C-alpha positions in Angstrom: 83.0 84.2 105.5 85.9 86.6 105.0 87.1 89.1 107.6 86.4 92.5 106.0 89.4 94.7 106.6 89.5 98.4 105.6 92.9 100.0 105.4 92.8 103.7 106.0 95.7 105.7 104.6 96.6 109.3 105.1 97.8 109.3 101.5 99.9 112.4 101.8 103.6 111.4 101.8 103.1 109.1 98.7 102.2 112.2 96.7 104.6 114.8 98.2 107.8 112.8 98.8 109.6 111.2 95.9 111.3 108.6 98.1 108.0 107.4 99.6 106.5 107.2 96.1 109.4 105.1 94.9 109.3 102.8 97.9 105.5 102.4 97.7 104.4 102.9 94.1 101.1 101.3 95.1 100.9 103.6 98.2 101.4 102.3 101.7 97.7 101.5 102.3 97.6 99.8 98.9 100.6 97.7 99.7 99.2 96.7 103.1 95.8 95.8 101.5 97.5 93.8 98.7 99.3 91.7 101.2 96.2 91.1 103.2 94.3 90.0 100.1 96.8 87.2 99.6 95.6 85.7 102.9 92.9 83.1 103.1 89.7 84.4 104.8 90.6 88.1 104.6 89.2 90.7 102.1 90.8 94.1 102.3 89.8 97.5 100.7 91.3 100.9 101.1 90.0 104.4 101.9 91.9 107.7 102.3 91.9 111.0 104.1 90.9 112.7 100.9 87.7 110.7 100.4 84.3 112.0 101.4 84.0 111.5 105.2 87.7 110.4 104.9 86.2 107.2 103.4 84.6 106.3 106.7 80.9 106.7 106.1 78.5 105.0 108.5 77.8 102.5 105.7 81.6 101.7 105.2 82.1 101.3 109.0 79.1 99.0 109.2 80.7 96.7 106.7 84.2 96.8 108.2 85.2 94.1 110.7 88.7 95.5 111.3 89.9 99.0 110.5 93.7 99.5 110.0 94.9 103.1 110.4 98.1 104.7 109.1 98.7 108.5 109.6 101.5 110.9 110.2 101.6 114.3 108.6 97.9 115.2 108.7 96.5 114.0 112.1 94.9 117.4 112.6 93.0 117.2 109.3 90.8 114.3 110.5 87.4 115.7 111.3 86.3 115.2 114.9 82.9 113.9 113.8 84.7 111.1 111.9 86.9 110.3 115.0 83.7 109.9 117.1 82.2 107.7 114.5 85.3 105.5 114.4 85.4 105.3 118.2 81.7 104.4 118.4 82.3 101.6 116.0 85.2 100.3 118.1 83.2 100.5 121.3 80.5 98.6 119.4 82.8 95.7 118.5 84.8 96.7 115.4 88.5 95.7 115.6 91.1 98.4 115.2 94.8 98.3 114.3 97.0 101.4 114.6 100.3 101.4 112.8 103.5 103.4 113.5 102.8 107.2 113.7 99.1 106.5 114.3 100.1 106.6 118.0 99.3 110.3 117.6 96.2 109.8 115.5 93.0 111.4 116.9 91.1 108.0 117.2 94.0 106.4 119.1 94.4 109.2 121.5 90.6 109.3 122.1 90.5 105.5 122.7 93.6 105.6 125.0 92.6 108.7 126.9 96.3 109.5 127.2 99.0 111.8 125.6 100.5 108.8 123.6 103.9 110.6 123.4 107.3 109.0 123.0 110.9 109.8 122.0 112.0 109.3 118.4 114.9 109.6 116.0 114.9 109.3 112.2 118.3 107.7 111.4 117.5 104.6 109.4 118.9 102.4 112.2 118.4 98.7 112.7 115.4 97.6 114.7 115.2 94.2 116.3 111.7 93.1 117.4 111.5 90.4 120.1 108.4 88.3 120.6 107.5 88.7 124.3 104.3 86.6 124.2 105.4 83.5 122.2 102.0 81.8 121.9 100.0 84.9 121.3 97.8 84.6 118.1 99.4 87.8 116.7 102.9 86.2 116.9 101.8 83.0 115.2 104.3 81.8 112.5 107.0 84.3 113.6 110.5 83.5 114.9 111.5 84.6 118.4 112.9 87.8 116.9 113.2 89.5 113.5 115.0 92.5 112.2 114.3 95.5 110.1 117.5 96.9 108.7 116.2 100.5 108.4 113.6 102.1 110.6 112.8 105.2 112.6 113.5 104.9 116.3 110.7 105.1 118.8 111.8 105.0 122.4 110.3 104.8 125.9 108.7 106.2 127.9 105.5 105.6 125.8 102.6 107.6 127.2 99.9 105.0 126.8 97.8 103.1 129.4 99.1 99.8 130.6 98.2 97.3 127.8 96.4 94.0 128.2 99.4 92.3 126.6 102.8 93.3 125.2 103.3 91.1 122.2 106.6 92.7 120.9 109.4 94.7 122.3 111.9 96.5 120.0 115.6 97.2 120.5 117.3 99.8 118.3 120.9 100.2 117.2 121.1 103.4 119.1 120.3 101.6 122.4 116.7 102.5 123.0 113.9 100.0 123.6 110.1 100.3 122.9 107.0 98.3 123.6 106.1 97.9 120.0 103.1 95.6 119.9 100.4 96.3 122.4 96.8 95.0 122.8 93.8 96.8 124.3 90.1 96.3 124.7 87.8 99.3 124.5 84.1 98.5 124.9 83.5 95.5 122.7 86.4 96.3 120.4 89.9 94.7 120.2 92.7 97.2 119.5 96.3 96.5 118.5 99.1 99.0 118.2 102.1 98.0 116.1 105.2 100.3 115.9 107.1 99.7 112.6 106.2 101.5 109.5 108.2 104.7 108.7 107.2 105.8 105.3 110.7 106.2 103.7 111.6 102.5 104.4 110.2 99.4 102.9 108.8 98.0 106.1 105.4 97.0 104.7 107.1 94.9 102.1 108.7 92.8 104.8 107.2 89.3 105.1 107.3 89.3 108.9 105.6 92.6 109.2 102.9 91.5 106.8 102.4 88.3 108.9 102.0 90.4 112.0 99.3 92.6 110.4 97.4 89.6 109.0 97.6 87.8 112.4 96.4 91.0 114.1 93.4 91.4 111.8 92.3 87.8 112.7 92.9 88.5 116.4 91.0 91.8 116.3 88.0 90.4 114.5 84.8 90.1 116.7 82.3 87.8 115.1 79.4 88.9 117.4 76.8 91.4 116.1 77.9 95.1 116.5 76.4 97.0 119.4 74.2 99.6 117.5 74.8 102.5 119.9 77.4 101.8 122.6 76.5 105.2 124.3 73.0 104.3 125.3 72.5 104.3 129.1 68.8 103.6 129.7 67.0 104.1 133.0 65.6 100.9 134.5 62.5 101.8 136.5 61.5 100.2 139.8 58.6 98.4 138.1 61.1 96.6 135.8 63.6 95.5 138.5 64.2 91.7 138.5 63.4 91.5 142.2 60.5 93.4 143.9 61.8 96.6 145.5 60.2 99.7 147.0 61.1 103.2 145.8 62.7 105.1 148.7 64.1 108.5 149.3 63.9 111.7 147.2 64.2 111.6 143.4 66.3 113.8 141.2 64.0 113.2 138.1 60.3 113.4 138.0 58.4 110.2 136.9 58.6 109.8 133.2 61.9 111.8 132.8 64.6 109.8 131.1 67.5 111.6 132.7 71.2 111.2 131.7 74.0 109.0 132.9 
């Protein structure tokens, strides 16, 4: 059975910036999906900000094992209802990969519960990515380090929670460093943030970058059934306790009231 990957693209720069259109004539999301579809055991489709429900209908999310998100210029245009829908899917067990400027995407900030801020410089400088967790599944098939000749700099401090694992650290020609490959778990969902991917450079054509994204899709995939509603917090009455207990003390809720937690 193939891992079903949905690549979400903001799809703005490709139509407004001539350089981006020339670097990615098949769009960034299309380029990422095309590379994934060359992989055994992965089937990738694309949706965009401009689609109805931003392409993320309940039906589409239900058939998505791993969602990849690229955004930059239009974070604010993403409807909060869709953000909540995406986060519920992650909490329920859908894998999620955030790329580059998606550190400021609404779903990422919601899942991280943090500002997710950083320093940056657009100078087309060299980025050297070091593997800091050599045997991690996301680093499978990669050398100890690889370079991107032209990239946007992201620098520390990076305002995110402490990750479960740091898989990559980047060094830039200007001297900065950055934790550029981070894993998280939110509810039943696996999350990976990967830093490279500025739109005016051919980053997503790079074989090592494509390998990271494919590895991350496999790592993020959760084969267990999705939790239908991860927000449910049911009351367990005294009569249903595993061990016999007596009700003691005053009650906030009358018998029969569900209450909220």
